[in-house]
VEXRO-767663 format. One line per field, with one value per residue (C-alpha): residue number from 1; residue in one letter; y, x, z. Coordinates in nm, 3 decimals, decimal comma, padded with zeros to 5 digits. Example, Ala and Ser with C-alpha at 12.3 -4.5 7.8 and 13.67 -1.06 7.14 Angstrom:
% residues 2
i <- (1/2) .
aa <- (A/S) .
c2 <- (-00,450/-00,106) .
c1 <- (01,230/01,367) .
c3 <- (00,780/00,714) .
This chain:
% residues 605
i <- (1/2/3/4/5/6/7/8/9/10/11/12/13/14/15/16/17/18/19/20/21/22/23/24/25/26/27/28/29/30/31/32/33/34/35/36/37/38/39/40/41/42/43/44/45/46/47/48/49/50/51/52/53/54/55/56/57/58/59/60/61/62/63/64/65/66/67/68/69/70/71/72/73/74/75/76/77/78/79/80/81/82/83/84/85/86/87/88/89/90/91/92/93/94/95/96/97/98/99/100/101/102/103/104/105/106/107/108/109/110/111/112/113/114/115/116/117/118/119/120/121/122/123/124/125/126/127/128/129/130/131/132/133/134/135/136/137/138/139/140/141/142/143/144/145/146/147/148/149/150/151/152/153/154/155/156/157/158/159/160/161/162/163/164/165/166/167/168/169/170/171/172/173/174/175/176/177/178/179/180/181/182/183/184/185/186/187/188/189/190/191/192/193/194/195/196/197/198/199/200/201/202/203/204/205/206/207/208/209/210/211/212/213/214/215/216/217/218/219/220/221/222/223/224/225/226/227/228/229/230/231/232/233/234/235/236/237/238/239/240/241/242/243/244/245/246/247/248/249/250/251/252/253/254/255/256/257/258/259/260/261/262/263/264/265/266/267/268/269/270/271/272/273/274/275/276/277/278/279/280/281/282/283/284/285/286/287/288/289/290/291/292/293/294/295/296/297/298/299/300/301/302/303/304/305/306/307/308/309/310/311/312/313/314/315/316/317/318/319/320/321/322/323/324/325/326/327/328/329/330/331/332/333/334/335/336/337/338/339/340/341/342/343/344/345/346/347/348/349/350/351/352/353/354/355/356/357/358/359/360/361/362/363/364/365/366/367/368/369/370/371/372/373/374/375/376/377/378/379/380/381/382/383/384/385/386/387/388/389/390/391/392/393/394/395/396/397/398/399/400/401/402/403/404/405/406/407/408/409/410/411/412/413/414/415/416/417/418/419/420/421/422/423/424/425/426/427/428/429/430/431/432/433/434/435/436/437/438/439/440/441/442/443/444/445/446/447/448/449/450/451/452/453/454/455/456/457/458/459/460/461/462/463/464/465/466/467/468/469/470/471/472/473/474/475/476/477/478/479/480/481/482/483/484/485/486/487/488/489/490/491/492/493/494/495/496/497/498/499/500/501/502/503/504/505/506/507/508/509/510/511/512/513/514/515/516/517/518/519/520/521/522/523/524/525/526/527/528/529/530/531/532/533/534/535/536/537/538/539/540/541/542/543/544/545/546/547/548/549/550/551/552/553/554/555/556/557/558/559/560/561/562/563/564/565/566/567/568/569/570/571/572/573/574/575/576/577/578/579/580/581/582/583/584/585/586/587/588/589/590/591/592/593/594/595/596/597/598/599/600/601/602/603/604/605) .
aa <- (M/T/H/T/P/A/A/D/D/A/A/S/R/N/P/S/A/V/R/T/L/L/R/L/W/P/Y/V/R/P/V/R/A/R/L/F/S/A/A/F/V/A/V/V/A/S/C/L/G/L/V/I/P/L/V/L/K/W/M/V/D/G/P/V/T/D/R/D/P/G/G/V/W/L/G/A/L/A/L/L/V/L/G/I/V/E/A/V/L/F/G/F/R/R/W/L/V/A/R/P/L/A/G/V/E/A/A/M/R/A/A/L/Y/R/H/L/Q/R/L/P/I/A/F/H/D/R/W/A/S/G/Q/L/L/S/R/G/T/T/D/L/M/L/L/R/M/F/L/A/F/P/L/T/F/L/L/V/N/A/T/T/I/L/A/G/F/V/I/L/L/V/Q/E/W/T/L/G/L/V/L/L/I/P/V/V/P/L/M/I/L/C/S/L/F/E/S/R/Y/S/L/A/A/R/R/A/Q/D/Q/V/G/D/L/T/T/V/V/E/E/G/V/L/G/I/R/I/I/K/G/F/G/R/H/H/S/Q/S/L/A/F/R/A/L/T/R/R/L/R/T/T/E/L/G/K/A/R/L/L/A/G/I/W/G/V/I/M/T/I/P/E/L/A/I/G/A/A/L/V/L/G/T/I/Q/V/A/D/G/G/L/S/A/G/T/L/V/A/F/L/S/T/A/L/A/L/R/W/P/V/E/S/I/G/F/I/L/A/L/C/Q/E/A/A/T/A/T/E/R/Y/F/E/V/M/D/V/P/E/E/K/E/T/A/G/S/G/T/T/A/S/G/P/V/A/V/Q/E/D/G/L/R/F/E/A/V/G/F/H/Y/P/E/A/P/G/A/V/L/D/G/I/D/L/H/I/R/P/G/E/T/L/A/L/V/G/A/T/G/S/G/K/T/T/L/T/A/L/V/P/R/L/H/E/V/T/A/G/R/I/T/L/D/G/E/D/I/A/L/M/E/R/R/R/L/R/E/L/V/S/V/A/F/E/E/P/T/L/F/S/A/S/V/G/E/N/V/L/M/G/A/A/D/A/D/E/A/A/L/S/R/A/L/D/V/A/Q/A/G/F/V/T/D/L/P/D/G/I/R/T/E/V/G/E/Q/G/H/S/L/S/G/G/Q/R/Q/R/L/A/L/A/R/A/V/V/G/R/P/R/F/L/V/L/D/D/P/L/S/A/L/D/V/H/T/E/A/L/V/E/A/A/L/R/R/V/L/R/E/T/T/A/L/I/V/A/H/R/P/S/T/V/L/L/A/D/R/V/A/L/L/S/D/G/R/I/A/A/V/G/T/H/Q/E/L/L/R/T/S/A/E/Y/A/W/L/M/A/G/T/E/P/H/T/G/A/K/A/L/E/G/S/D/R) .
c2 <- (01,701/01,452/01,328/01,021/01,056/00,816/00,965/01,223/00,968/00,730/01,002/01,072/00,712/00,456/00,112/-00,178/-00,333/-00,679/-00,603/-00,460/-00,753/-01,004/-00,884/-01,074/-01,407/-01,477/-01,456/-01,658/-01,930/-02,139/-02,170/-02,191/-02,550/-02,448/-02,140/-02,332/-02,602/-02,338/-02,176/-02,514/-02,592/-02,249/-02,297/-02,637/-02,490/-02,199/-02,426/-02,642/-02,336/-02,346/-02,703/-02,588/-02,420/-02,744/-02,935/-02,675/-02,723/-03,096/-03,049/-02,801/-02,990/-03,331/-03,392/-03,058/-03,091/-03,460/-03,389/-03,636/-03,554/-03,815/-03,650/-03,308/-03,440/-03,602/-03,272/-03,086/-03,335/-03,286/-02,908/-02,948/-03,173/-02,932/-02,640/-02,825/-02,942/-02,587/-02,445/-02,712/-02,650/-02,275/-02,339/-02,582/-02,312/-02,069/-02,329/-02,395/-02,031/-01,902/-02,045/-02,007/-01,648/-01,555/-01,700/-01,493/-01,176/-01,262/-01,336/-01,006/-00,814/-00,984/-00,910/-00,545/-00,510/-00,687/-00,461/-00,147/-00,247/-00,269/00,057/00,353/00,622/00,869/00,674/00,697/01,067/01,122/00,892/00,957/00,669/00,666/00,595/00,297/00,174/00,192/-00,014/-00,282/-00,296/-00,160/-00,232/-00,589/-00,652/-00,537/-00,774/-01,069/-00,986/-00,962/-01,302/-01,458/-01,324/-01,106/-01,303/-01,630/-01,488/-01,315/-01,665/-01,812/-01,539/-01,537/-01,915/-01,898/-01,623/-01,808/-02,140/-01,965/-01,795/-02,121/-02,279/-01,980/-01,996/-02,370/-02,332/-02,049/-01,866/-01,572/-01,486/-01,546/-01,280/-01,033/-01,084/-01,043/-00,695/-00,514/-00,671/-00,401/-00,095/-00,270/-00,331/00,036/00,156/-00,083/00,044/00,405/00,309/00,125/00,422/00,670/00,441/00,355/00,722/00,760/00,442/00,562/00,898/00,738/00,500/00,780/00,985/00,691/00,699/01,073/01,018/00,740/00,974/01,242/00,990/00,851/01,196/01,295/00,991/01,015/01,391/01,397/01,563/01,854/01,883/01,893/02,109/02,381/02,336/02,250/02,013/02,235/02,293/01,923/01,831/02,075/01,927/01,576/01,680/01,838/01,514/01,303/01,530/01,503/01,124/01,126/01,328/01,083/00,781/00,939/00,995/00,627/00,536/00,751/00,587/00,242/00,326/00,461/00,157/-00,081/00,097/00,078/-00,285/-00,380/-00,178/-00,276/-00,656/-00,620/-00,442/-00,717/-00,987/-00,799/-00,784/-01,155/-01,231/-01,044/-01,211/-01,551/-01,514/-01,429/-01,738/-01,960/-01,816/-01,888/-02,243/-02,190/-02,238/-02,465/-02,317/-02,528/-02,391/-02,034/-02,105/-02,262/-01,973/-01,709/-01,904/-01,929/-01,558/-01,476/-01,707/-01,496/-01,173/-01,190/-01,279/-00,987/-00,740/-00,815/-00,700/-00,344/-00,454/-00,695/-00,434/-00,190/-00,445/-00,527/-00,160/-00,114/-00,427/-00,301/00,030/-00,149/-00,365/-00,057/00,114/-00,199/-00,232/00,141/00,056/-00,291/-00,154/00,092/-00,051/-00,175/-00,056/-00,205/-00,441/-00,269/00,056/-00,052/00,110/00,400/00,583/00,606/00,938/00,838/00,468/00,174/00,217/-00,026/-00,158/-00,013/-00,060/00,311/00,367/00,578/00,800/01,045/01,110/01,405/01,305/01,493/01,445/01,603/01,494/01,387/01,647/01,932/02,192/02,218/01,992/01,937/01,814/01,906/01,775/01,634/01,501/01,354/01,083/00,929/00,705/00,363/00,408/00,782/00,982/01,278/01,534/01,692/02,048/02,288/02,527/02,403/02,295/02,256/01,884/01,706/01,456/01,389/01,315/01,067/00,897/00,827/00,598/00,318/00,392/00,522/00,748/00,679/00,929/01,108/01,190/01,060/00,763/00,650/00,373/00,160/00,030/00,104/-00,078/00,122/00,092/00,111/-00,228/-00,390/-00,595/-00,390/-00,662/-00,669/-00,288/-00,253/-00,515/-00,301/00,034/00,111/00,430/00,634/00,911/01,240/01,131/00,808/00,576/00,289/00,015/-00,148/-00,411/-00,467/-00,261/-00,557/-00,622/-00,258/-00,254/-00,591/-00,468/-00,333/-00,686/-00,984/-01,227/-01,024/-01,201/-01,081/-00,963/-00,744/-00,606/-00,516/-00,355/-00,145/-00,028/00,063/00,265/00,454/00,504/00,336/00,194/00,329/00,006/-00,181/00,042/-00,039/-00,284/-00,580/-00,457/-00,513/-00,707/-00,401/-00,305/00,055/00,116/00,277/00,510/00,460/00,741/00,576/00,687/01,034/01,183/01,130/00,768/00,700/00,858/00,645/00,327/00,434/00,485/00,142/-00,007/00,152/00,018/-00,323/-00,502/-00,347/-00,209/-00,140/00,193/00,407/00,698/00,911/01,202/01,430/01,133/01,327/01,625/01,519/01,445/01,665/01,781/01,529/01,227/01,360/01,365/01,005/00,888/01,069/00,904/00,557/00,640/00,730/00,366/00,252/00,508/00,373/00,044/00,185/00,440/00,702/00,998/01,210/01,502/01,752/02,077/02,129/02,165/01,876/01,639/01,782/01,707/01,334/01,358/01,349/01,594/01,819/01,890/02,207/02,163/02,487/02,510/02,148/02,175/02,102/02,446/02,337/02,030/02,027/01,985/02,173/02,424/02,476/02,556/02,791/02,992/02,975/02,960/03,242/03,039/02,746/02,970/03,129/02,786/02,668/02,985/03,142/03,483/03,703/03,490/03,643/03,665/03,308/03,178/03,342/03,218/02,860/02,855/02,971/02,701/02,435/02,532) .
c1 <- (00,491/00,338/00,561/00,511/00,565/00,858/01,020/01,231/01,350/01,442/01,641/01,840/01,923/02,076/02,039/02,240/02,076/02,153/01,994/01,688/01,648/01,678/01,336/01,189/01,289/00,955/00,780/01,048/01,080/00,781/00,936/01,300/01,338/01,240/01,464/01,765/01,707/01,687/02,010/02,186/02,067/02,184/02,526/02,565/02,459/02,702/02,989/02,922/03,014/03,358/03,408/03,390/03,737/03,883/03,733/03,884/04,226/04,199/04,098/04,379/04,656/04,522/04,319/04,404/04,778/04,771/04,551/04,288/03,946/03,766/03,887/03,778/03,427/03,417/03,516/03,253/02,990/03,095/03,064/02,717/02,601/02,739/02,559/02,227/02,252/02,338/02,035/01,802/01,925/01,867/01,516/01,453/01,569/01,313/01,038/01,139/01,102/00,811/00,517/00,652/00,765/00,427/00,287/00,530/00,424/00,055/00,111/00,293/00,024/-00,250/-00,061/-00,025/-00,394/-00,499/-00,266/-00,403/-00,754/-00,641/-00,448/-00,605/-00,788/-00,517/-00,267/-00,486/-00,539/-00,161/-00,068/-00,144/-00,334/-00,100/00,196/00,013/-00,090/00,268/00,386/00,128/00,201/00,533/00,738/00,614/00,681/01,041/01,072/00,946/01,198/01,474/01,392/01,369/01,692/01,941/01,916/01,994/02,261/02,443/02,519/02,564/02,798/03,000/03,043/03,125/03,384/03,545/03,557/03,677/03,967/04,070/04,080/04,276/04,534/04,570/04,618/04,873/04,906/05,107/04,836/04,571/04,733/04,710/04,332/04,309/04,464/04,130/03,944/04,031/03,941/03,621/03,516/03,574/03,379/03,090/03,069/03,047/02,790/02,577/02,547/02,461/02,225/02,026/01,937/01,836/01,627/01,444/01,376/01,242/01,008/00,870/00,810/00,625/00,399/00,343/00,259/00,016/-00,156/-00,202/-00,340/-00,584/-00,701/-00,741/-00,958/-01,170/-01,206/-01,271/-01,611/-01,453/-01,173/-01,419/-01,669/-01,412/-01,214/-00,894/-00,756/-00,459/-00,349/-00,385/-00,186/00,086/00,101/00,120/00,386/00,596/00,590/00,672/00,965/01,091/01,063/01,229/01,520/01,561/01,545/01,804/02,024/01,990/02,071/02,386/02,503/02,434/02,601/02,905/02,955/02,882/03,132/03,401/03,325/03,344/03,657/03,888/03,846/03,890/04,221/04,328/04,231/04,425/04,732/04,698/04,668/04,990/05,181/05,036/05,130/05,487/05,501/05,366/05,629/05,901/05,769/05,677/05,305/05,110/04,870/04,587/04,649/04,642/04,318/04,162/04,283/04,139/03,816/03,776/03,847/03,591/03,338/03,382/03,304/02,927/02,942/03,179/03,009/02,665/02,777/02,662/02,325/02,268/02,374/02,125/01,843/01,944/01,935/01,593/01,471/01,613/01,436/01,111/01,149/01,210/00,901/00,691/00,789/00,740/00,371/00,387/00,574/00,296/00,113/-00,237/-00,537/-00,527/-00,813/-00,868/-00,716/-00,688/-00,802/-00,561/-00,821/-01,075/-01,112/-01,226/-01,161/-01,400/-01,772/-02,055/-02,203/-02,546/-02,795/-02,804/-02,755/-02,473/-02,264/-01,982/-01,793/-01,550/-01,449/-01,164/-00,989/-00,707/-00,546/-00,183/-00,040/-00,283/-00,245/-00,520/-00,812/-01,101/-01,324/-01,289/-01,488/-01,787/-02,055/-02,364/-02,612/-02,837/-03,085/-03,182/-03,424/-03,363/-03,252/-03,021/-02,954/-02,610/-02,606/-02,319/-02,143/-01,897/-01,575/-01,730/-01,631/-01,959/-01,815/-01,516/-01,748/-01,952/-01,630/-01,531/-01,830/-01,724/-01,360/-01,252/-01,047/-00,953/-01,051/-00,753/-00,936/-01,241/-01,438/-01,744/-01,970/-02,238/-02,482/-02,221/-01,936/-01,628/-01,589/-01,211/-01,225/-01,448/-01,333/-01,370/-01,566/-01,825/-01,834/-01,902/-02,174/-02,347/-02,288/-02,386/-02,285/-02,379/-02,142/-02,214/-02,013/-02,183/-01,906/-02,008/-01,790/-01,760/-02,019/-02,391/-02,653/-02,735/-02,370/-02,318/-02,618/-02,538/-02,194/-02,385/-02,481/-02,329/-02,581/-02,890/-03,145/-03,351/-03,629/-03,388/-03,246/-03,594/-03,683/-03,367/-03,430/-03,787/-03,667/-03,423/-03,693/-03,456/-03,728/-03,535/-03,329/-03,619/-03,582/-03,211/-03,121/-03,061/-03,241/-03,042/-02,785/-02,694/-02,327/-02,305/-01,953/-01,653/-01,754/-02,116/-02,087/-02,349/-02,603/-02,708/-02,590/-02,931/-02,943/-02,598/-02,698/-03,012/-02,813/-02,568/-02,860/-02,999/-02,658/-02,664/-03,008/-03,008/-02,870/-03,115/-02,825/-02,863/-02,681/-02,708/-02,477/-02,586/-02,377/-02,624/-02,772/-03,035/-02,836/-02,850/-03,226/-03,497/-03,765/-04,027/-03,794/-03,657/-04,007/-04,069/-03,732/-03,793/-04,132/-03,979/-03,672/-03,886/-03,996/-03,633/-03,531/-03,792/-03,597/-03,249/-03,040/-02,929/-02,697/-02,771/-02,568/-02,822/-02,803/-03,171/-03,476/-03,650/-03,370/-03,359/-03,730/-03,650/-03,476/-03,613/-03,348/-03,083/-02,724/-02,551/-02,180/-01,980/-01,600/-01,555/-01,781/-02,147/-02,306/-02,667/-02,890/-03,269/-03,560/-03,578/-03,829/-03,632/-03,312/-03,489/-03,604/-03,286/-02,994/-02,932/-02,659/-02,895/-03,169/-02,920/-02,799/-03,153/-03,273/-02,963/-03,098/-03,073/-03,119/-03,443/-03,608/-03,510/-03,633/-03,975/-04,013/-03,923/-04,138/-04,428/-04,363/-04,348/-04,692) .
c3 <- (-00,476/-00,235/00,044/00,253/00,628/00,601/00,292/00,471/00,727/00,446/00,276/00,591/00,672/00,440/00,596/00,461/00,155/00,291/00,627/00,453/00,214/00,497/00,612/00,318/00,472/00,650/00,312/00,131/00,396/00,274/-00,075/00,030/-00,095/-00,449/-00,438/-00,307/-00,568/-00,840/-00,717/-00,713/-01,067/-01,186/-01,024/-01,193/-01,528/-01,492/-01,390/-01,695/-01,899/-01,737/-01,858/-02,220/-02,210/-02,071/-02,364/-02,600/-02,439/-02,490/-02,853/-02,932/-02,756/-02,868/-03,187/-03,351/-03,286/-03,382/-03,689/-03,564/-03,729/-03,518/-03,199/-03,327/-03,398/-03,053/-02,891/-03,094/-02,982/-02,621/-02,661/-02,813/-02,530/-02,269/-02,435/-02,451/-02,089/-01,976/-02,160/-02,021/-01,666/-01,695/-01,827/-01,541/-01,295/-01,439/-01,401/-01,041/-00,932/-01,143/-00,947/-00,590/-00,647/-00,790/-00,467/-00,257/-00,438/-00,390/-00,019/00,036/-00,150/00,054/00,377/00,279/00,194/00,514/00,715/00,548/00,653/01,016/01,032/01,212/01,018/01,120/00,909/00,599/00,662/00,637/00,350/-00,017/-00,174/-00,474/-00,248/-00,102/-00,448/-00,577/-00,281/-00,354/-00,727/-00,859/-00,547/-00,513/-00,882/-00,825/-00,531/-00,735/-01,009/-00,748/-00,600/-00,946/-01,096/-00,899/-00,574/-00,750/-00,975/-00,693/-00,570/-00,919/-01,039/-00,719/-00,740/-01,111/-01,062/-00,771/-00,959/-01,274/-01,102/-00,939/-01,288/-01,423/-01,146/-01,189/-01,565/-01,539/-01,212/-01,351/-01,601/-01,332/-01,113/-01,402/-01,408/-01,029/-01,036/-01,122/-00,826/-00,570/-00,784/-00,897/-00,537/-00,448/-00,751/-00,678/-00,319/-00,439/-00,701/-00,447/-00,211/-00,488/-00,675/-00,362/-00,312/-00,677/-00,662/-00,352/-00,510/-00,827/-00,645/-00,428/-00,742/-00,898/-00,592/-00,638/-01,004/-00,916/-00,671/-00,937/-01,187/-00,930/-00,826/-01,191/-01,262/-00,948/-00,982/-01,356/-01,306/-01,119/-01,374/-01,662/-01,477/-01,405/-01,726/-01,541/-01,805/-01,882/-01,522/-01,439/-01,748/-01,647/-01,297/-01,439/-01,690/-01,414/-01,217/-01,522/-01,604/-01,248/-01,267/-01,611/-01,472/-01,186/-01,416/-01,647/-01,345/-01,259/-01,618/-01,611/-01,290/-01,432/-01,764/-01,581/-01,360/-01,645/-01,871/-01,604/-01,518/-01,885/-01,963/-01,677/-01,718/-02,096/-02,039/-01,801/-02,053/-02,323/-02,102/-02,024/-02,397/-02,474/-02,192/-02,277/-02,644/-02,544/-02,321/-02,605/-02,839/-02,581/-02,536/-02,172/-02,238/-02,472/-02,725/-02,583/-02,234/-02,367/-02,557/-02,246/-02,028/-02,259/-02,305/-01,929/-01,891/-02,158/-01,990/-01,676/-01,861/-01,812/-01,439/-01,387/-01,620/-01,476/-01,130/-01,196/-01,331/-01,042/-00,787/-00,939/-00,915/-00,558/-00,460/-00,619/-00,442/-00,111/-00,162/-00,249/00,063/00,277/00,133/00,184/00,550/00,612/00,589/00,746/01,050/01,135/01,441/01,372/01,568/01,913/01,980/02,314/02,422/02,784/03,104/03,056/02,849/03,129/03,303/03,649/03,700/03,670/03,720/03,768/03,445/03,373/03,090/03,018/02,643/02,502/02,728/02,664/02,987/02,984/02,631/02,469/02,139/01,941/01,616/01,656/01,419/01,495/01,770/02,026/02,107/01,865/02,148/02,514/02,809/02,620/02,858/02,693/02,781/02,515/02,692/02,552/02,263/02,250/01,946/02,003/01,728/01,729/01,593/01,552/01,318/01,057/01,226/01,570/01,587/01,503/01,256/01,481/01,774/01,571/01,450/01,811/01,873/01,632/01,729/01,392/01,617/01,978/02,247/02,397/02,721/02,902/02,777/02,583/02,710/02,550/02,809/03,072/02,897/02,797/02,419/02,457/02,630/02,370/02,073/01,758/01,584/01,865/01,888/01,518/01,533/01,796/01,624/01,266/01,087/00,781/00,681/00,511/00,208/00,091/-00,025/-00,252/-00,397/-00,739/-00,655/-00,689/-00,510/-00,284/-00,198/-00,107/00,126/00,284/00,386/00,687/00,797/00,619/00,769/00,670/00,450/00,153/00,383/00,581/00,258/00,128/00,460/00,459/00,103/00,201/00,499/00,278/00,011/-00,236/-00,459/-00,757/-00,750/-00,911/-01,216/-01,256/-01,537/-01,303/-00,991/-00,672/-00,876/-01,081/-01,057/-00,939/-01,074/-00,909/-00,623/-00,731/-00,987/-01,206/-00,941/-00,833/-00,505/-00,345/-00,461/-00,318/00,011/00,034/-00,026/00,244/00,482/00,389/00,465/00,809/00,909/00,738/01,043/01,295/01,505/01,873/01,828/01,517/01,426/01,129/01,001/00,819/00,630/00,429/00,301/-00,067/-00,078/-00,221/00,023/-00,093/-00,071/00,258/00,407/00,300/00,438/00,766/00,807/00,753/00,962/01,263/01,283/01,283/01,546/01,789/01,792/01,847/02,034/01,783/01,744/01,436/01,307/01,174/00,984/00,897/01,119/00,941/01,049/01,401/01,442/01,415/01,752/02,105/02,223/02,070/02,178/02,059/01,999/01,996/01,969/02,078/02,385/02,455/02,488/02,548/02,557/02,533/02,300/01,974/02,112/02,434/02,251/02,014/02,315/02,521/02,274/02,028/01,855/01,802/01,666/01,429/01,307/01,244/01,073/00,923/01,035/01,341/01,653/01,785/01,443/01,363/01,696/01,659/01,303/01,391/01,703/01,491/01,233/01,504/01,624) .
């Protein structure tokens, strides 16, 4: 089962539902006039229902007792008019809230998406995507439903019950006291229900997030599932989660059925007792038949406001849980625009036009023991290309991710032309630095739109140039050329085609600094040679850091840095490292160090 980082904390604490729901006020404030108007209309409509028993009292004690058919018809007309007005008012209330609440939901969803884009990569590494999706869909739908119905009817029902009991006490206070007797036990039972249901609601919504994660992974990984014949095991995993969710939902249903049964039974017993006592009083002449009819009609009119308490409490608890889950994400601090001078290792230095520098850079992941990078010192001169080589797990990808500040350095600093990147605005930094990752991610958009994500202001000429550099001429053979939709994750293209488009995206804006994480790994040797030839022209115009695993990629660079166990073990040209570093020779040849070095030196000649 997938857990969110906040799930365990949420299980241990149980904040007040009211305090949690009050956090929605900033989103509701712009439409408060419509909501208050809708609540007022609903209160008026509900109170009109309490007028009907008074009309019945008048009819029974007047026209019915006096055998006046005209009065009976007049009373019936009054009842019809009251019913129509009540229905129209409730319809008007629905119209008042529909559009603004759809806007509130859209605004909250947009705020969540915008916030997710600004959260650090470390957050996305910890959180399952399904949990985030469920917060942006199911949870926000619950909140819209809460604002449309339970929130309004908490006020409406409370007002109706209060007004109804005033009418009951005025009509016959002794019978009214009989109906007030169940109030205390109902309040105790509702409090117990609220605490238990909130835990079940939280558990269910977290399990929906887990289920969403499994579905998403199953869809995105369908090729692996089919390729390894894992349909059965995936189905079993999905079935286990659905059964767990089913058990939780049945538990919620039992709680709701229990409270609803109690809430319906106790008032019915009270109404029955009031009917018996009222009948005795009518028989003794102490109470008119019309008053008893009006009293019982009023009591029956209060049945739905009272009986709906359990249902409304359940919706309120689910809305409170959805609000809590929503703000678990919204409360996570966004990436700081600048990290401040605290990240520098040795104080301020004079600004120099000296390319890309790593000065005593260290990094460790928040939840991982030990440092991934420790004391990295590198200088890539302006216009120079440096290849970064190292064994798997040595920290190459992490080091490249530090340059565009996908992660923040935990020690030392990185400078671009002498300026600390921690003190630069992210927008400016990412205009200077362009990246291409080993895993080429494409979006459900056209080929041209995917490439132009690297430079929104690039023109058609820049786009054509970038495609030429990446040897992506295959786009002309696509059904609609550069306007062809590549589909989700770009799976309609081959791995090499996706990688070439990712490379085109990196170079389309002619960046001053270029960071490439093994950008040619999916290409065949012939295409790789063509891309390398075109890429050499681009590299002459920029300062570049390239993660390389093959000699052909290393030969694009002016110098090579060997990264070993999070430290720079050697820096030099390809030939120098072949002669002086056994580890480098082994990485390049995959054979014994001396044999590999001799073979590669011979091939270089």
